[in-house]
C-alpha positions, 0 to 999 in steps of 0.5 A: 272922904278928903278929895286929895286922898280920893285922887291919890287912891285913884292914881294908885289904883291906875298905876297898879293895874298898869303894872300888873298888865305889863307883868302878865304880858311879859309872862304870856308872850313867847319869843318868836324866832326871827331869821335874817335873809342875809344869813341864808344868802351868806351860806348859800355857796358854803359846802358842808356835810352833815352826818346825822343819825335817825335819833338826831333827826327825831331830836331836831324835829321835836325841838323845832317843829312849829306844829308841835310848838302850837299843840304844846300850848294847847294844854296850857290854855286848857289849864287856864280854863280849869282855873276859870271854872274853879273861880266860881268857888273862890270867896269874894271879899267886899267892903263899902263905905257910904256917907249920906247927908240929908236936910228936910223940913220939920213938920212941927210948927212949934219951932221957928227953925223947922229944918232937920239935918240927918246924916247916915254913915255905913261901914260894911264888910263881907265875905261871900262864896259858893261851895261844891255842894251848891251852898251859897254863903254870905258873912257880913259885918254891918256898921251904921251911924245915924245922926239927926240934928233937929232945931230942938236939942231934946230931939237930937239923936246920935246912935251906932248899930253893928251886926255880925250876920251869916246867911246860908242858901242851900239848893235842894233841887236845881243846883244841888249836888257836887257833881252838878256844881263841879261839872265845869271843872271836870269838863275843863280837866277832861278837855286838858287831858284831851289836849294832852292826848292830841299833843301826844298824837301830834308828836307821834305823827311827827316822829313817824313822818321823820323816820319815814323821811329818813328811810326814804332818803336812805332809799334815794341815796342807795338808788343814786349809788346803784345808778352810779354803779350801773353807769360805771359798769357801762363805762367799763364796757365802753372802754373794752369795746373801744379797744375791741373796735380798734382791734376789729373784734366788734362792729360799729353797731355794737360800739354805738349800742354801748355808747347809747347805754352809757348815755341812758345811764347818765340820764338815769343818774341825773334823774336819781340825783334830782329825786335824791335832792328832793328827798333831802329837802323833805327831810330838812323840812320835817326836821326844820333844818331849813330854818337854820341858816348854817344847816339849810344848804348842807349835804346830809349823810345818813349814819343809820342803815336799815337792819333786816330782822324778823319781827313776829306780829300778832294781830290780837296783841296789836289790836289790844295795844291800839285800844290801850295806847292810841291817843285818838281813842283815849281822846274820844273816850274822854269826850264821851265822859264829857257828854255824860256830864253835860247831860246830867248838868242839863237834866238838873236845870229841868228841876224847879228851884227850891232853896233852903235859906237861913240866916243868923246874926248878932246885933248891938246898939249904942251911943258910940261904936265901942258900945255897939260892938260890945253888945254884939259880943254879948250875944244877947241880941239875936237876929235869925230867920229860916225859910224856903224859896220856890220857883218854877218856870212855866213851860221851861222850853229852853231847858228841855231843848238843851237837855234833848240836844245834849242827849242827841249829841251823845248819840252822835258821839257814840256812833262816831266812837263805834266808827272809830273803833271799826276804823282802828280794827281795819287799820291795825289789821292792814298794818299787820298784813303790810309788815308780813307782806314786806317781810316776804318781799325782803326775803324774795328780793334778797334771793333775787339779788343773790341770784342776779349777782351770781349770774352777772359775775358768771356772765361777765367772765364769759363776756371777757372771754368773748362768749357773751354779746354786748347786748346780752351783757348790758341786759344782765347789768340792767337786771343786776341794778334792778335786783339791787334796787328792789332789795333796798326798796323792800328793806325800806318798805319793811322798815316803814311798815313797822313804823306805821304799825307802831303808829297804829298801835299807839306805841311810837313814843314807847318804841322811841323811848320818848316821854312827854312832860305833862 
């Protein structure tokens, strides 16, 4: 081959590889969001209010959560594993060109020039691959030109040989069967399904945490409002007692007790504000609002409020839902299937190699390439063979060790699977009980709040008439505030218990009308 053409071919191949690398890099590199600290500093003193509903919070969490972004990539990685496993069955084309020139000494003494020049030129092409049955095939088209140039013209030889040949190798024991040969593909597909179940579980977990954070923020908002109302009642009482003190109707001790109550409730209000802000930050964190320079410092105002409704919960139905819809349970089922496939594959390796090998070819010989090819086309010159290859390892300790290992791993996995089933049963039963308990808590706290409200109103009228002491009235106020707080706490706990039950049943995505792309 001309050196100039060879150099051009090498440079072209190098440029092509560099181009393909850049294309692949551009396709696989995801943009990573960057934030400028100056943007956060600029919005630090900006006062904004963000009115947001529960659905909006879930949308923010799903769109911006880094854990979800990481898990979302996993199925794509497993898809690559499937392609890698399938590549074992992709046909391969190969072509070779070989030129050999040799100069030897002629053994004959009849010629003064006792050298002989020989030149062989091979141009071959072939297609090889493997089928799902384990069958290996090679289809070759072989061409050879042989030229001998001795000193005597009568001994000169210049001929062409061509052959079209197919060779089949069929395993009969080791490596036989579609299930064995497709094992890696099936395992890769199952691994992808597992990654999708894990992704669903992560999304459900984020939704559960987001809803819990949203309702917890509502609780601390209401707790802050109750603290403000409690302080307002004490301040109103202080105004009344200041007037009464000036009129000589109450003692300085009573006035001091009222001032002390006001100071105590101011302290409670500050504490409630602190926990409210922490709860707000937790909601911003789970929804990734902290990553947005325009929203990280806003005041959140929740639009949704917990609505108390009686929800009938059946333990048997909840257990059935859990075993049908829980992603972690589905993942373990798929993993067990992979264990069985690996055991069958390891068992097949124990077999000795017994391959049926056959080949068939058509060849031709001529003074030129056209003549050689025309003789191949006639089909008169056949070349075929058939036989068996047998091979058995002595001892086969490695294969036996792998087989025993896979069986023991399956036993471990079964034990873990049964433990998972027990944990699911106990978890679902606990969540069902919690819903029932929190429902009764709401009913009890509602009755208590109504009673304390009525009692406070009556006692407040009596206090205005001077029939109730300041000390007793402050106590009634405390009892009313606590009853209001207990009621909102029971409402929130009941809502969260339902959220946790949905998660334990695997119905979080269904209940929130969310469908994942697969």
